[in-house]
C-alpha atoms as a printed R data frame, in Angstrom:
    type eleno elety resid chain resno       x      y       z
1   ATOM     1    CA   UNK     A     1 -12.237 28.476 -21.430
2   ATOM     2    CA   UNK     A     2  -9.182 26.934 -23.042
3   ATOM     3    CA   UNK     A     3  -9.351 24.581 -26.019
4   ATOM     4    CA   UNK     A     4  -9.935 21.046 -24.863
5   ATOM     5    CA   UNK     A     5 -11.574 22.174 -21.607
6   ATOM     6    CA   UNK     A     6 -15.096 22.161 -23.048
7   ATOM     7    CA   UNK     A     7 -17.819 20.393 -21.160
8   ATOM     8    CA   UNK     A     8 -19.081 18.477 -24.188
9   ATOM     9    CA   UNK     A     9 -17.628 17.735 -27.626
10  ATOM    10    CA   UNK     A    10 -18.785 19.981 -30.444
11  ATOM    11    CA   UNK     A    11 -21.733 18.619 -32.375
12  ATOM    12    CA   UNK     A    12 -22.700 19.534 -35.953
13  ATOM    13    CA   UNK     A    13 -22.932 23.305 -36.319
14  ATOM    14    CA   UNK     A    14 -25.002 24.956 -39.036
15  ATOM    15    CA   UNK     A    15 -25.000 28.573 -40.162
16  ATOM    16    CA   UNK     A    16 -28.019 30.513 -41.356
17  ATOM    17    CA   UNK     A    17 -29.479 33.979 -41.495
18  ATOM    18    CA   UNK     A    18 -31.650 35.416 -38.711
19  ATOM    19    CA   UNK     A    19 -35.154 34.025 -38.370
20  ATOM    20    CA   UNK     A    20 -38.095 35.092 -36.188
21  ATOM    21    CA   UNK     A    21 -37.355 33.970 -32.644
22  ATOM    22    CA   UNK     A    22 -33.570 34.561 -32.863
23  ATOM    23    CA   UNK     A    23 -33.616 37.976 -31.158
24  ATOM    24    CA   UNK     A    24 -33.293 36.593 -27.623
25  ATOM    25    CA   UNK     A    25 -30.298 34.403 -28.484
26  ATOM    26    CA   UNK     A    26 -28.656 37.312 -30.364
27  ATOM    27    CA   UNK     A    27 -29.099 39.562 -27.321
28  ATOM    28    CA   UNK     A    28 -27.994 36.988 -24.733
29  ATOM    29    CA   UNK     A    29 -24.894 35.853 -26.639
30  ATOM    30    CA   UNK     A    30 -23.743 39.436 -27.088
31  ATOM    31    CA   UNK     A    31 -24.597 40.643 -23.584
32  ATOM    32    CA   UNK     A    32 -22.521 37.783 -22.191
33  ATOM    33    CA   UNK     A    33 -19.304 38.566 -24.075
34  ATOM    34    CA   UNK     A    34 -19.631 42.336 -23.715
35  ATOM    35    CA   UNK     A    35 -20.117 42.062 -19.954
36  ATOM    36    CA   UNK     A    36 -17.266 39.540 -19.766
37  ATOM    37    CA   UNK     A    37 -14.788 42.091 -21.166
38  ATOM    38    CA   UNK     A    38 -16.446 45.525 -20.972
39  ATOM    39    CA   UNK     A    39 -19.630 47.308 -19.909
40  ATOM    40    CA   UNK     A    40 -22.848 47.435 -21.909
41  ATOM    41    CA   UNK     A    41 -23.159 50.860 -23.522
42  ATOM    42    CA   UNK     A    42 -26.201 52.755 -24.804
43  ATOM    43    CA   UNK     A    43 -25.607 51.641 -28.409
44  ATOM    44    CA   UNK     A    44 -25.299 47.995 -27.277
45  ATOM    45    CA   UNK     A    45 -28.631 48.164 -25.472
46  ATOM    46    CA   UNK     A    46 -30.348 49.698 -28.519
47  ATOM    47    CA   UNK     A    47 -28.985 47.199 -31.057
48  ATOM    48    CA   UNK     A    48 -29.457 44.161 -28.821
49  ATOM    49    CA   UNK     A    49 -32.894 45.285 -27.665
50  ATOM    50    CA   UNK     A    50 -34.255 45.627 -31.199
51  ATOM    51    CA   UNK     A    51 -32.052 43.917 -33.818
52  ATOM    52    CA   UNK     A    52 -34.881 43.967 -36.339
53  ATOM    53    CA   UNK     A    53 -34.798 47.784 -36.278
54  ATOM    54    CA   UNK     A    54 -31.111 48.510 -35.688
55  ATOM    55    CA   UNK     A    55 -29.650 45.777 -37.925
56  ATOM    56    CA   UNK     A    56 -32.165 44.153 -40.259
57  ATOM    57    CA   UNK     A    57 -33.989 47.357 -41.235
58  ATOM    58    CA   UNK     A    58 -30.952 49.611 -40.782
59  ATOM    59    CA   UNK     A    59 -28.775 51.243 -43.332
60  ATOM    60    CA   UNK     A    60 -27.976 54.389 -45.146
61  ATOM    61    CA   UNK     A    61 -30.638 55.807 -47.437
62  ATOM    62    CA   UNK     A    62 -31.515 53.411 -50.212
63  ATOM    63    CA   UNK     A    63 -29.140 50.644 -49.127
64  ATOM    64    CA   UNK     A    64 -31.747 48.286 -47.746
65  ATOM    65    CA   UNK     A    65 -31.391 46.297 -44.600
66  ATOM    66    CA   UNK     A    66 -28.630 44.493 -42.833
67  ATOM    67    CA   UNK     A    67 -28.214 40.848 -41.927
68  ATOM    68    CA   UNK     A    68 -27.602 38.705 -38.871
69  ATOM    69    CA   UNK     A    69 -25.931 35.316 -39.154
70  ATOM    70    CA   UNK     A    70 -26.570 32.665 -36.537
71  ATOM    71    CA   UNK     A    71 -24.431 29.612 -35.705
72  ATOM    72    CA   UNK     A    72 -26.494 26.727 -34.337
73  ATOM    73    CA   UNK     A    73 -25.406 23.540 -32.630
74  ATOM    74    CA   UNK     A    74 -28.594 21.554 -32.997
75  ATOM    75    CA   UNK     A    75 -31.283 23.949 -31.767
76  ATOM    76    CA   UNK     A    76 -28.880 25.936 -29.551
77  ATOM    77    CA   UNK     A    77 -27.547 29.259 -30.829
78  ATOM    78    CA   UNK     A    78 -23.786 29.210 -30.196
79  ATOM    79    CA   UNK     A    79 -22.717 32.251 -32.194
80  ATOM    80    CA   UNK     A    80 -23.837 35.256 -34.155
81  ATOM    81    CA   UNK     A    81 -22.593 38.164 -36.227
82  ATOM    82    CA   UNK     A    82 -24.347 41.100 -37.879
83  ATOM    83    CA   UNK     A    83 -23.832 43.319 -40.917
84  ATOM    84    CA   UNK     A    84 -25.156 46.877 -40.971
85  ATOM    85    CA   UNK     A    85 -25.149 48.671 -44.350
86  ATOM    86    CA   UNK     A    86 -23.088 51.847 -44.435
87  ATOM    87    CA   UNK     A    87 -23.781 52.809 -48.052
88  ATOM    88    CA   UNK     A    88 -21.719 52.406 -51.205
89  ATOM    89    CA   UNK     A    89 -21.456 48.638 -50.802
90  ATOM    90    CA   UNK     A    90 -19.824 48.916 -47.354
91  ATOM    91    CA   UNK     A    91 -21.107 46.982 -44.369
92  ATOM    92    CA   UNK     A    92 -20.115 47.296 -40.741
93  ATOM    93    CA   UNK     A    93 -19.480 43.920 -39.143
94  ATOM    94    CA   UNK     A    94 -20.856 44.096 -35.583
95  ATOM    95    CA   UNK     A    95 -21.808 41.926 -32.619
96  ATOM    96    CA   UNK     A    96 -19.752 38.869 -33.524
97  ATOM    97    CA   UNK     A    97 -19.468 36.313 -30.753
98  ATOM    98    CA   UNK     A    98 -19.230 32.626 -29.981
99  ATOM    99    CA   UNK     A    99 -20.674 31.106 -26.780
100 ATOM   100    CA   UNK     A   100 -17.993 30.907 -24.094
101 ATOM   101    CA   UNK     A   101 -18.130 27.098 -23.889
102 ATOM   102    CA   UNK     A   102 -17.640 26.814 -27.657
103 ATOM   103    CA   UNK     A   103 -14.680 29.174 -28.139
104 ATOM   104    CA   UNK     A   104 -11.393 27.777 -29.386
105 ATOM   105    CA   UNK     A   105 -13.070 25.222 -31.654
106 ATOM   106    CA   UNK     A   106 -12.874 27.112 -34.955
107 ATOM   107    CA   UNK     A   107 -16.470 28.328 -34.915
108 ATOM   108    CA   UNK     A   108 -15.509 32.008 -35.094
109 ATOM   109    CA   UNK     A   109 -13.537 31.393 -38.291
110 ATOM   110    CA   UNK     A   110 -16.417 29.421 -39.820
111 ATOM   111    CA   UNK     A   111 -18.976 32.043 -38.798
112 ATOM   112    CA   UNK     A   112 -16.848 34.871 -40.187
113 ATOM   113    CA   UNK     A   113 -16.366 32.964 -43.468
114 ATOM   114    CA   UNK     A   114 -20.162 32.534 -43.689
115 ATOM   115    CA   UNK     A   115 -20.662 36.277 -43.123
116 ATOM   116    CA   UNK     A   116 -17.999 37.238 -45.677
117 ATOM   117    CA   UNK     A   117 -19.595 34.919 -48.253
118 ATOM   118    CA   UNK     A   118 -23.009 36.422 -47.521
119 ATOM   119    CA   UNK     A   119 -21.630 39.951 -47.927
120 ATOM   120    CA   UNK     A   120 -20.189 38.983 -51.321
121 ATOM   121    CA   UNK     A   121 -23.508 37.371 -52.327
122 ATOM   122    CA   UNK     A   122 -25.344 40.635 -51.640
123 ATOM   123    CA   UNK     A   123 -22.703 42.522 -53.660
124 ATOM   124    CA   UNK     A   124 -20.876 44.007 -50.698
125 ATOM   125    CA   UNK     A   125 -17.606 45.668 -51.614
126 ATOM   126    CA   UNK     A   126 -16.120 46.275 -48.174
127 ATOM   127    CA   UNK     A   127 -16.475 45.141 -44.557
128 ATOM   128    CA   UNK     A   128 -15.527 47.537 -41.763
129 ATOM   129    CA   UNK     A   129 -15.314 46.732 -38.051
130 ATOM   130    CA   UNK     A   130 -14.445 48.304 -34.740
131 ATOM   131    CA   UNK     A   131 -12.924 46.319 -31.883
132 ATOM   132    CA   UNK     A   132 -10.601 46.587 -28.904
133 ATOM   133    CA   UNK     A   133  -6.983 45.519 -28.377
134 ATOM   134    CA   UNK     A   134  -8.191 43.531 -25.344
135 ATOM   135    CA   UNK     A   135  -9.816 41.089 -27.801
136 ATOM   136    CA   UNK     A   136  -6.520 39.695 -29.129
137 ATOM   137    CA   UNK     A   137  -8.038 36.413 -30.355
138 ATOM   138    CA   UNK     A   138 -10.660 38.270 -32.397
139 ATOM   139    CA   UNK     A   139  -8.060 40.609 -33.889
140 ATOM   140    CA   UNK     A   140  -5.887 37.620 -34.797
141 ATOM   141    CA   UNK     A   141  -8.873 36.006 -36.527
142 ATOM   142    CA   UNK     A   142  -9.623 39.184 -38.470
143 ATOM   143    CA   UNK     A   143  -5.953 39.472 -39.484
144 ATOM   144    CA   UNK     A   144  -5.857 35.881 -40.751
145 ATOM   145    CA   UNK     A   145  -9.098 36.415 -42.702
146 ATOM   146    CA   UNK     A   146  -7.582 39.360 -44.578
147 ATOM   147    CA   UNK     A   147  -8.747 42.385 -42.595
148 ATOM   148    CA   UNK     A   148  -6.265 45.238 -42.223
149 ATOM   149    CA   UNK     A   149  -6.098 48.105 -39.755
150 ATOM   150    CA   UNK     A   150  -7.373 51.456 -40.967
151 ATOM   151    CA   UNK     A   151  -8.153 54.884 -39.502
152 ATOM   152    CA   UNK     A   152 -11.695 55.303 -38.116
153 ATOM   153    CA   UNK     A   153 -14.329 55.465 -40.852
154 ATOM   154    CA   UNK     A   154 -16.725 57.559 -38.766
155 ATOM   155    CA   UNK     A   155 -17.120 58.615 -35.124
156 ATOM   156    CA   UNK     A   156 -17.804 55.552 -32.997
157 ATOM   157    CA   UNK     A   157 -20.552 55.495 -30.373
158 ATOM   158    CA   UNK     A   158 -18.507 53.043 -28.258
159 ATOM   159    CA   UNK     A   159 -15.972 54.150 -25.642
160 ATOM   160    CA   UNK     A   160 -14.257 50.726 -25.723
161 ATOM   161    CA   UNK     A   161 -13.211 50.893 -29.393
162 ATOM   162    CA   UNK     A   162  -9.531 51.423 -30.185
163 ATOM   163    CA   UNK     A   163  -8.989 49.273 -33.308
164 ATOM   164    CA   UNK     A   164 -10.554 49.806 -36.745
165 ATOM   165    CA   UNK     A   165 -10.245 47.269 -39.572
166 ATOM   166    CA   UNK     A   166 -11.542 46.649 -43.088
167 ATOM   167    CA   UNK     A   167 -11.683 43.899 -45.661
168 ATOM   168    CA   UNK     A   168 -12.103 44.739 -49.339
169 ATOM   169    CA   UNK     A   169 -14.388 42.175 -50.984
170 ATOM   170    CA   UNK     A   170 -13.818 42.960 -54.656
């Protein structure tokens, strides 16, 4: 959807961390964008099917759990993004999306700023992400928020990935 072609004007949007009951919205938001551009892969189904296990309780030994940020317009979830600990103060930024009817309104930038601030608050030193050149708007957002392209940090489980980026937080 192009900016200005939205069915309803944007209402007040709040950002918060994952709460019980958010798993369905997290899964549905992500399934929608992945299927819009790609195909759901095994790793997608695992993470989206059990975010409490694969994100919130995930992480390298001794690093603790990850986090999921939710963007809410009233009671409706309109965006989400997750952080999975990689160890050494690094977090992988995964599953970031904005609802299709709310794209182009600046919510992605606001959600990413919320996630970056949260990563700093939990003493994160680096954010790492994997994406695809097909997602030009997302890559542009990451570029403008200070991410830079890097070689792969580790083998990726996703066949669609062809861009790797990081943001140093300290």
